[in-house]
C-alpha positions as CSV (number, residue, x, y, z in Angstrom):
1,M,0.0,0.0,0.0
2,G,2.9,2.4,0.7
3,S,3.1,5.1,3.3
4,Y,4.8,8.3,4.2
5,E,6.1,9.2,7.7
6,E,7.4,12.1,9.6
7,N,8.9,11.1,13.0
8,P,10.6,14.3,14.3
9,Q,11.8,12.8,17.6
10,D,12.9,9.5,16.1
11,I,10.6,7.4,18.3
12,D,11.4,3.7,17.9
13,Q,9.5,2.2,20.9
14,A,6.3,2.9,22.7
15,D,4.3,1.0,25.3
16,I,1.1,2.8,24.4
17,V,0.1,4.4,21.1
18,V,-2.8,6.8,20.5
19,G,-3.9,6.8,16.9
20,I,-6.0,9.5,15.3
21,P,-7.2,8.5,11.8
22,S,-8.0,11.6,9.6
23,Y,-8.8,13.0,6.2
24,N,-9.0,16.8,6.0
25,E,-9.5,17.3,9.7
26,A,-7.2,20.4,10.2
27,E,-10.1,22.3,11.8
28,T,-10.9,19.7,14.4
29,I,-7.8,17.6,15.2
30,V,-6.1,19.9,17.6
31,H,-8.5,19.3,20.5
32,P,-8.2,15.4,20.4
33,I,-4.4,15.7,20.1
34,T,-4.2,18.0,23.2
35,Q,-6.5,15.8,25.3
36,A,-4.7,12.6,24.3
37,S,-1.4,14.1,25.4
38,L,-2.8,15.2,28.7
39,G,-4.5,11.8,29.2
40,L,-1.2,9.9,28.5
41,L,0.7,12.1,30.9
42,Q,-1.9,11.9,33.7
43,F,-2.8,8.2,33.6
44,F,0.1,6.5,31.8
45,G,3.1,8.6,33.0
46,D,5.1,5.5,33.8
47,K,4.9,4.2,30.2
48,T,6.5,5.3,26.9
49,A,3.9,6.8,24.6
50,V,3.4,8.3,21.2
51,I,0.5,9.9,19.3
52,I,0.2,8.9,15.7
53,N,-1.9,10.8,13.1
54,C,-2.7,8.1,10.5
55,D,-3.8,10.3,7.6
56,N,-5.0,10.0,4.0
57,N,-2.6,12.5,2.6
58,S,-4.9,15.4,3.5
59,S,-4.7,18.6,1.5
60,D,-6.2,21.0,4.1
61,G,-3.2,21.2,6.4
62,T,-4.1,18.4,8.7
63,K,-0.4,17.3,8.9
64,E,0.8,20.8,9.8
65,A,-1.9,21.2,12.4
66,F,-1.0,17.9,13.9
67,L,2.8,18.4,14.0
68,K,2.6,22.1,15.2
69,T,0.2,21.4,18.1
70,P,2.4,21.6,21.2
71,T,2.4,18.4,23.3
72,E,4.6,16.8,25.9
73,I,4.0,13.4,24.3
74,P,6.0,12.9,21.0
75,K,4.1,12.6,17.7
76,I,4.5,10.7,14.5
77,Y,2.7,11.7,11.3
78,L,1.8,8.7,9.0
79,S,0.0,8.9,5.7
80,T,-1.2,6.6,3.0
81,A,0.3,7.1,-0.4
82,P,-1.3,9.8,-2.6
83,G,-4.5,8.5,-4.1
84,I,-5.0,5.9,-1.4
85,K,-8.1,6.8,0.7
86,G,-10.1,5.1,3.4
87,K,-10.2,4.9,7.2
88,G,-9.4,1.2,7.0
89,N,-6.2,1.8,5.1
90,N,-5.3,4.5,7.7
91,L,-5.8,2.1,10.5
92,M,-3.9,-0.8,8.9
93,N,-0.9,1.7,8.6
94,L,-1.4,2.5,12.3
95,F,-1.6,-1.2,13.4
96,A,1.7,-2.0,11.5
97,R,3.5,1.0,13.0
98,A,2.2,0.3,16.5
99,A,3.4,-3.3,16.2
100,E,6.9,-2.1,15.0
101,L,7.0,0.1,18.1
102,R,6.2,-3.0,20.2
103,A,3.1,-1.4,21.7
104,Q,1.3,-3.2,24.4
105,A,-1.8,-1.0,23.9
106,C,-3.2,1.0,21.0
107,I,-6.0,3.5,21.5
108,I,-8.0,4.9,18.5
109,I,-9.9,8.2,18.8
110,D,-11.9,10.1,16.2
111,A,-10.3,13.3,14.8
112,D,-13.6,15.3,15.1
113,L,-14.3,14.6,18.7
114,K,-15.4,17.7,20.6
115,S,-16.2,16.0,24.0
116,I,-13.1,14.0,24.6
117,T,-11.3,14.5,27.9
118,P,-8.0,13.1,29.3
119,R,-10.1,10.5,31.1
120,W,-11.2,9.0,27.7
121,I,-7.6,7.9,27.2
122,R,-7.5,6.3,30.6
123,N,-10.9,4.5,30.0
124,L,-9.9,3.1,26.6
125,G,-6.3,2.2,27.7
126,E,-6.5,1.0,31.3
127,P,-8.4,-2.2,30.6
128,L,-5.7,-3.3,28.1
129,F,-3.3,-3.6,31.0
130,M,-5.9,-5.6,32.9
131,D,-6.1,-8.6,30.6
132,F,-8.7,-7.2,28.2
133,G,-7.8,-7.2,24.5
134,F,-10.5,-5.1,23.0
135,V,-12.2,-2.1,24.5
136,A,-15.3,-0.7,22.9
137,P,-16.7,2.7,24.0
138,L,-19.9,3.2,25.9
139,Y,-21.3,6.7,25.9
140,V,-24.6,8.4,26.0
141,R,-25.6,9.5,22.5
142,H,-28.7,11.3,21.4
143,K,-31.4,8.8,20.6
144,H,-31.3,9.9,16.9
145,D,-27.5,9.9,16.6
146,G,-25.9,6.7,15.4
147,T,-28.9,5.3,13.5
148,I,-26.8,2.7,11.6
149,T,-25.6,1.5,15.0
150,N,-29.0,1.4,16.6
151,N,-30.9,-0.2,13.8
152,I,-28.3,-2.4,12.0
153,A,-24.9,-2.8,13.6
154,Y,-25.8,-3.4,17.2
155,P,-28.7,-5.8,16.7
156,L,-26.9,-7.8,13.9
157,I,-23.7,-8.1,15.9
158,R,-25.6,-9.2,18.9
159,S,-27.9,-11.7,17.1
160,L,-25.1,-13.1,14.9
161,Y,-22.1,-13.2,17.2
162,G,-23.7,-13.4,20.6
163,R,-22.0,-10.4,22.2
164,R,-23.7,-7.2,23.4
165,V,-21.3,-4.6,22.2
166,R,-23.4,-1.4,22.2
167,Q,-21.1,0.7,20.0
168,P,-19.5,-1.8,17.5
169,I,-18.8,1.1,15.0
170,G,-18.2,3.8,17.7
171,G,-14.9,5.0,16.2
172,D,-13.1,5.1,19.6
173,F,-11.4,1.8,20.6
174,G,-8.7,0.2,22.7
175,I,-6.7,-2.7,21.2
176,S,-4.0,-4.9,22.8
177,G,-0.7,-5.8,21.2
178,E,-1.9,-9.4,20.7
179,L,-5.0,-8.2,18.8
180,L,-2.9,-5.8,16.7
181,R,-1.0,-8.9,15.5
182,I,-4.2,-10.7,14.7
183,Y,-5.4,-7.7,12.7
184,L,-2.2,-7.6,10.7
185,E,-2.4,-11.4,10.0
186,H,-6.0,-11.1,8.7
187,D,-7.0,-13.3,5.8
188,F,-10.1,-11.2,5.0
189,W,-10.0,-7.7,3.5
190,S,-12.2,-5.9,1.0
191,E,-12.7,-2.5,-0.5
192,E,-15.5,-1.8,1.9
193,T,-13.3,-2.8,4.9
194,A,-10.5,-0.4,3.7
195,Q,-13.0,2.4,4.0
196,F,-15.7,2.8,6.8
197,G,-16.2,-1.0,7.1
198,I,-13.1,-1.1,9.4
199,D,-14.8,-0.5,12.7
200,I,-17.2,-3.4,12.4
201,W,-14.4,-5.6,11.0
202,M,-12.3,-4.9,14.1
203,T,-15.2,-5.7,16.4
204,I,-16.1,-9.0,14.6
205,Q,-12.4,-10.1,14.5
206,A,-12.1,-9.5,18.3
207,I,-15.3,-11.5,19.0
208,T,-14.5,-14.4,16.7
209,H,-10.9,-14.7,17.9
210,D,-12.3,-15.0,21.5
211,I,-10.4,-11.9,22.6
212,P,-11.5,-10.7,26.1
213,I,-13.8,-7.8,25.4
214,C,-15.0,-5.0,27.6
215,Q,-17.0,-1.8,27.1
216,S,-15.7,1.3,28.8
217,F,-18.0,4.1,30.0
218,M,-16.6,7.3,28.6
219,G,-18.1,9.6,31.2
220,R,-19.5,12.1,28.7
221,P,-21.7,12.0,25.7
222,K,-20.0,11.6,22.3
223,I,-20.1,15.0,20.7
224,H,-18.7,15.2,17.2
225,R,-20.1,16.4,13.9
226,P,-23.6,14.9,14.0
227,K,-25.2,13.8,10.8
228,D,-28.8,13.7,9.6
229,P,-29.2,10.1,8.5
230,G,-31.4,11.1,5.6
231,A,-28.9,13.6,4.3
232,D,-25.3,12.6,5.2
233,L,-25.2,8.8,4.9
234,G,-22.9,8.7,1.9
235,P,-20.9,5.6,1.1
236,M,-20.7,4.6,4.8
237,F,-23.9,2.6,4.7
238,G,-22.7,0.2,1.9
239,Q,-19.2,-0.1,3.4
240,V,-20.5,-1.1,6.9
241,L,-23.2,-3.5,5.5
242,G,-20.9,-4.9,2.8
243,T,-18.2,-5.7,5.4
244,L,-20.8,-7.2,7.8
245,F,-22.3,-9.4,5.1
246,D,-19.0,-10.4,3.7
247,M,-17.7,-11.6,7.0
248,M,-20.6,-14.0,7.5
249,T,-18.9,-16.5,5.2
250,P,-15.5,-16.9,6.8
251,W,-17.1,-16.8,10.2
252,E,-20.1,-19.0,9.4
253,S,-18.9,-21.8,11.7
254,Y,-18.7,-19.3,14.6
255,W,-22.1,-17.6,14.3
256,K,-23.9,-20.9,13.4
257,E,-23.2,-22.0,17.0
258,V,-24.6,-18.8,18.6
259,K,-28.1,-19.1,20.0
260,W,-28.5,-16.1,22.4
261,S,-26.3,-13.1,23.3
262,K,-24.4,-12.6,26.5
263,P,-23.5,-9.3,28.2
264,T,-20.1,-7.7,27.9
265,A,-18.2,-6.4,31.0
266,V,-18.4,-2.6,31.6
267,F,-15.3,-0.7,32.8
268,G,-16.1,2.5,34.6
269,F,-19.2,3.9,36.2
270,G,-22.5,2.7,34.5
271,L,-25.1,4.7,32.7
272,G,-25.9,7.2,35.5
273,E,-24.7,10.0,33.2
274,I,-26.7,13.2,33.7
275,E,-25.0,15.3,31.0
276,Q,-27.3,15.1,27.9
277,P,-26.0,15.0,24.4
278,P,-26.8,17.8,22.0
279,P,-29.9,17.3,19.8
280,V,-29.7,15.8,16.4
281,E,-31.9,17.4,13.8
282,I,-33.8,14.8,11.7
283,N,-35.6,15.6,8.5
284,Q,-38.5,13.2,9.0
285,E,-40.2,14.2,5.7
286,G,-36.9,13.5,3.9
287,L,-36.6,10.1,5.4
288,Y,-40.1,9.1,4.4
289,R,-39.6,10.6,0.9
290,R,-36.5,8.5,0.3
291,F,-38.3,5.4,1.5
292,A,-41.2,6.1,-0.9
293,E,-38.9,6.8,-3.8
294,G,-37.1,3.6,-3.2
295,H,-40.5,1.8,-3.1
296,K,-41.0,2.9,-6.7
297,K,-37.5,2.3,-7.9
298,F,-36.5,-1.0,-6.2
299,Q,-39.8,-2.9,-5.7
300,G,-38.7,-5.5,-8.2
301,T,-35.4,-6.0,-6.4
302,W,-37.2,-6.2,-3.0
303,Q,-39.4,-8.9,-4.4
304,R,-36.5,-10.9,-5.7
305,V,-34.4,-10.7,-2.4
306,L,-37.2,-11.1,0.1
307,T,-39.3,-14.2,0.7
308,P,-43.0,-13.9,-0.5
309,E,-44.2,-13.6,3.1
310,V,-41.7,-10.9,4.1
311,F,-42.3,-9.0,0.8
312,A,-46.1,-9.1,1.4
313,K,-45.6,-7.7,5.0
314,L,-43.4,-4.9,3.6
315,M,-46.0,-3.9,1.1
316,E,-48.6,-3.8,3.9
317,A,-46.4,-1.5,5.9
318,A,-45.7,0.7,2.9
319,A,-49.4,1.1,2.3
320,I,-50.0,2.8,5.6
321,G,-48.5,6.1,4.5
322,E,-46.7,8.9,6.2
323,G,-47.5,10.0,9.7
324,R,-48.9,6.7,10.9
325,F,-46.1,4.7,9.3
326,D,-44.8,1.8,11.3
327,F,-42.0,-0.6,10.4
328,P,-42.2,-3.6,12.8
329,T,-38.9,-4.7,14.2
330,Q,-39.5,-8.4,13.3
331,L,-40.1,-7.4,9.7
332,W,-36.9,-5.3,9.7
333,A,-34.9,-8.3,11.2
334,Q,-36.3,-10.6,8.5
335,I,-35.4,-8.1,5.8
336,L,-31.8,-7.8,6.9
337,F,-31.5,-11.6,7.2
338,D,-33.0,-11.9,3.7
339,Y,-30.5,-9.4,2.4
340,A,-27.6,-11.2,4.0
341,V,-28.7,-14.3,2.1
342,G,-29.3,-12.3,-1.1
343,Y,-25.8,-10.7,-0.8
344,H,-24.3,-14.2,-1.0
345,T,-26.7,-15.5,-3.7
346,Y,-26.6,-12.6,-6.2
347,T,-22.9,-12.0,-5.9
348,D,-22.6,-10.0,-9.2
349,E,-25.3,-7.6,-8.1
350,R,-24.1,-6.6,-4.6
351,A,-23.9,-2.9,-5.3
352,T,-27.5,-2.9,-6.5
353,L,-28.6,-4.9,-3.5
354,L,-27.1,-2.5,-1.0
355,A,-28.5,0.5,-2.9
356,S,-32.0,-1.1,-2.7
357,L,-31.6,-1.8,1.0
358,M,-30.9,1.9,1.8
359,P,-34.5,3.1,1.2
360,L,-35.7,0.4,3.5
361,Y,-33.2,1.6,6.1
362,F,-34.6,5.1,5.7
363,G,-38.1,3.7,6.3
364,K,-37.0,1.9,9.4
365,V,-35.2,5.1,10.8
366,Y,-38.3,7.1,10.1
367,S,-40.4,4.6,12.0
368,F,-37.8,4.6,14.8
369,V,-37.9,8.4,15.0
370,L,-41.8,8.5,15.2
371,R,-41.7,5.8,17.9
372,T,-39.1,7.4,20.1
373,E,-39.5,11.2,19.6
374,R,-41.3,11.6,22.9
375,M,-39.1,9.2,24.8
376,S,-36.2,10.1,27.1
377,T,-32.7,8.9,26.3
378,Q,-33.1,6.0,28.8
379,E,-36.5,5.0,27.4
380,A,-35.2,5.1,23.8
381,E,-32.3,2.9,25.0
382,E,-34.7,0.4,26.5
383,Y,-36.6,0.4,23.2
384,I,-33.4,-0.4,21.3
385,E,-32.7,-3.3,23.7
386,D,-36.2,-4.6,23.1
387,Q,-35.5,-4.5,19.3
388,C,-32.3,-6.5,19.8
389,M,-34.3,-9.2,21.6
390,V,-36.6,-9.4,18.6
391,F,-33.6,-9.9,16.3
392,E,-32.3,-12.7,18.5
393,E,-35.7,-14.4,18.5
394,A,-35.8,-14.1,14.7
395,R,-32.4,-15.9,14.3
396,P,-33.9,-19.3,13.3
397,Y,-35.3,-17.5,10.3
398,L,-31.8,-16.6,9.1
399,D,-30.4,-20.1,9.9
400,E,-33.1,-21.7,7.7
401,R,-32.7,-19.3,4.8
402,W,-28.9,-19.4,5.0
403,G,-29.0,-23.2,4.6
404,K,-31.0,-22.7,1.4
405,R,-28.9,-19.9,-0.1
406,G,-28.0,-20.3,-3.7
407,E,-31.2,-22.1,-4.6
408,K,-33.4,-20.3,-7.1
409,D,-36.3,-19.2,-4.9
410,A,-39.6,-19.4,-6.6
411,Q,-40.0,-15.6,-6.5
412,G,-36.4,-15.2,-7.8
413,S,-37.0,-17.2,-10.9
414,R,-40.3,-15.6,-11.5
415,S,-38.9,-12.1,-11.5
416,R,-35.9,-12.8,-13.6
């Protein structure tokens, strides 16, 4: 892949590394750098440390902002070669460099974090020196922030792999030296994983390699650049789903044995957080419009991918119309399971399949917003937990369909 490095202090060993992946983050990266340095000094003062900016050859001055920010902890700037983009490519550069530095612990934090404090570094790093190998973040988020997490990543990871990891694509993680080596020896990689699929890839690899996992309560809500799911989804949706679906094949023998999920240890103080996250503006009309547009454009694809029963239920839900619209969670689980099977059946049409799933996701998010708009953060969290149980109860549906994948379903041959 090739990379470029600036190592002004010639660092050749570090017990602990903080990595900050970036692409054109000059305006936001200074705060996470400063807080990371303070956290390393305050909580890991007895260890050698370095902060690494793993960048995508940014053109906005990210490198200069990173290197010029005064810190007591030394820094290394690392970039992919010109033309190579993607968060996953950034992080593979980071993993390789951290392994060269013989790091016992590697912490990853987002470059656009506004709410990070020095304690975040402690919370993501300390469990790695207490026999945990993978630390996922646990923070209060606005009920309408993280809609891919709430409606897809969390329930699917939980129902497939049997672990309750609340933020499997949270962006902020702790990784042991052992897990770094596992990541570097991976035998599965894709274009989607090289982009925004990397977070879910890291989580699944940790679970399936039986690495001791914990969640660390971060003490503050995650505040970064919030995104309206109807306006800012971009390619992330396909990259996360593509990676998740892709990994079902190499790890089939693992998830086939999973029946129910088990909780994951929590490091830190529980969910008694009183500081509320900032509101997320949701364009409800836009969400429903994109679902309705998809209904017109992709109905044929939906009919081919979904079983006749699930397709009929979807058409019933679509007929209700805006305002009273409801997307039952069991139907949503069955749709995602059908799409997992379809992704492995129609392998030459995967881009179209993922494009046709996106309007269904908009419909589900619209229904979720309608259902939760009067709920408190805690009530919405309980609702998400209930949805996850529905996914787990629906798992036999996936198992049965997965066993028949590749067969020409009656509705498939009819619509061809």
